[in-house]
C-alpha positions as CSV (number, residue, x, y, z in Angstrom):
1,M,-7.9,-111.8,38.9
2,N,-5.2,-109.9,40.1
3,F,-6.8,-108.1,43.0
4,Q,-4.5,-106.9,45.8
5,Y,-5.4,-107.1,49.1
6,H,-4.1,-104.3,50.8
7,K,-6.2,-102.3,49.1
8,L,-9.2,-103.6,50.8
9,A,-7.8,-101.4,54.2
10,Y,-9.3,-98.7,52.4
11,V,-12.8,-100.4,52.5
12,L,-12.1,-102.1,56.4
13,P,-13.1,-98.1,58.3
14,F,-16.7,-97.2,56.1
15,A,-17.8,-102.0,57.0
16,A,-16.1,-101.4,60.2
17,V,-18.2,-98.2,61.1
18,L,-21.6,-99.5,59.6
19,G,-20.8,-103.2,61.3
20,L,-21.0,-100.6,65.1
21,F,-23.1,-98.7,63.8
22,L,-25.4,-102.0,63.5
23,V,-24.7,-103.4,66.6
24,F,-24.7,-100.3,68.7
25,S,-28.4,-99.8,67.2
26,L,-29.6,-103.0,67.2
27,T,-28.2,-104.7,70.7
28,D,-29.3,-103.6,74.1
29,P,-25.8,-103.5,76.0
30,L,-27.3,-105.9,78.4
31,S,-28.2,-108.5,76.5
32,A,-25.6,-108.7,74.0
33,G,-23.9,-111.0,76.0
34,P,-20.4,-112.2,75.5
35,A,-20.7,-112.8,72.0
36,G,-21.8,-108.9,71.3
37,M,-19.5,-107.5,73.5
38,L,-16.5,-110.0,71.8
39,L,-17.9,-108.2,68.3
40,V,-17.2,-104.7,69.3
41,F,-13.9,-104.9,70.3
42,F,-13.2,-107.0,67.1
43,L,-14.6,-103.8,64.4
44,V,-13.3,-101.5,67.7
45,Y,-9.3,-103.8,66.4
46,I,-10.0,-103.9,62.6
47,L,-11.8,-100.1,62.1
48,F,-7.8,-98.9,64.1
49,A,-6.2,-101.0,61.7
50,S,-7.0,-99.7,58.9
51,V,-6.9,-96.7,60.0
52,F,-3.9,-96.7,61.2
53,F,-2.6,-99.4,57.9
54,I,-4.1,-96.0,55.4
55,F,-2.4,-92.9,56.9
56,L,1.2,-95.4,57.4
57,T,1.6,-95.8,53.9
58,V,-0.4,-92.7,53.0
59,G,1.8,-91.1,55.5
60,I,5.0,-92.4,55.1
61,R,4.7,-91.9,50.9
62,F,3.8,-88.0,51.3
63,I,6.5,-87.2,53.8
64,G,8.8,-89.2,51.4
65,K,7.7,-87.0,48.7
66,L,8.4,-84.2,50.9
67,V,11.8,-84.3,51.5
68,N,12.5,-85.7,48.5
69,K,10.7,-82.1,47.2
70,Y,13.6,-80.5,49.3
71,R,17.0,-82.8,48.9
72,K,17.2,-85.0,46.8
73,V,17.0,-88.9,48.5
74,N,16.6,-91.7,47.2
75,L,12.6,-93.0,47.3
76,K,13.2,-96.1,47.6
77,E,14.2,-95.4,51.1
78,W,10.8,-93.4,52.2
79,Q,9.0,-96.5,51.4
80,M,7.6,-98.6,53.2
81,G,6.3,-102.3,52.1
82,V,2.9,-103.4,52.6
83,R,3.9,-105.9,54.7
84,K,5.6,-104.3,57.4
85,A,2.7,-101.4,56.8
86,Y,0.6,-104.1,58.1
87,Y,2.4,-105.3,60.8
88,I,2.7,-102.3,62.5
89,A,-0.6,-101.0,61.8
90,S,-1.7,-104.3,64.2
91,V,-0.1,-103.5,67.1
92,L,-1.3,-100.0,66.7
93,A,-4.9,-101.1,66.6
94,F,-4.4,-103.2,69.4
95,G,-3.6,-99.8,72.4
96,P,-7.2,-98.5,71.8
97,V,-9.1,-102.1,72.2
98,L,-6.9,-103.0,75.0
99,L,-7.6,-99.1,76.9
100,L,-11.0,-99.6,75.5
101,A,-11.2,-103.0,77.8
102,M,-9.5,-101.6,81.0
103,Q,-12.5,-98.4,80.7
104,S,-15.2,-100.7,79.9
105,V,-14.0,-102.8,83.3
106,G,-13.5,-100.0,85.5
107,Q,-9.3,-100.3,85.3
108,L,-8.1,-97.2,83.0
109,Q,-5.3,-94.8,85.5
110,P,-2.5,-93.1,83.8
111,R,-0.1,-95.4,84.8
112,D,-2.2,-98.7,82.8
113,V,-1.9,-95.6,79.2
114,I,2.2,-95.6,80.3
115,L,2.2,-99.9,80.0
116,A,0.2,-99.8,77.2
117,A,2.4,-97.0,75.3
118,S,5.5,-98.5,76.3
119,F,4.2,-102.2,75.8
120,L,3.0,-100.6,72.0
121,V,6.4,-98.9,71.9
122,I,8.0,-102.3,72.0
123,A,5.9,-104.2,70.1
124,I,6.6,-102.2,67.9
125,F,10.3,-102.1,68.0
126,Y,10.1,-105.7,67.6
127,V,7.7,-105.2,64.2
128,V,10.1,-103.6,62.4
129,K,13.4,-105.1,64.0
130,R,11.2,-108.6,63.1
131,S,9.9,-107.4,59.9
């Protein structure tokens, strides 16, 4: 059986939204405890990672075809590997989780958003250079 795991990323946003809906509707925030909070952060991370992965793979393919329509370029240059797209999506998904965590403890200020964005830019640069 030749199952390709990157196709799982197209199903995960729906599963994560369903999981978040179930957590928010079935549990009380005060009684959920640390495990409930960790589950919410994990589901938000899974949701954003899969959505960013889909945007990266589909968006870059679309832009490559659009550029090829007006200019004849090598489409191999406009393709991104599944592994690199997954790495970049994983780094990008950490941003909303980080901002949500800082907001939940009341520490989110404009300078924190700038610091988180600069951290993400540096992390993406590192991932692109290493992979």
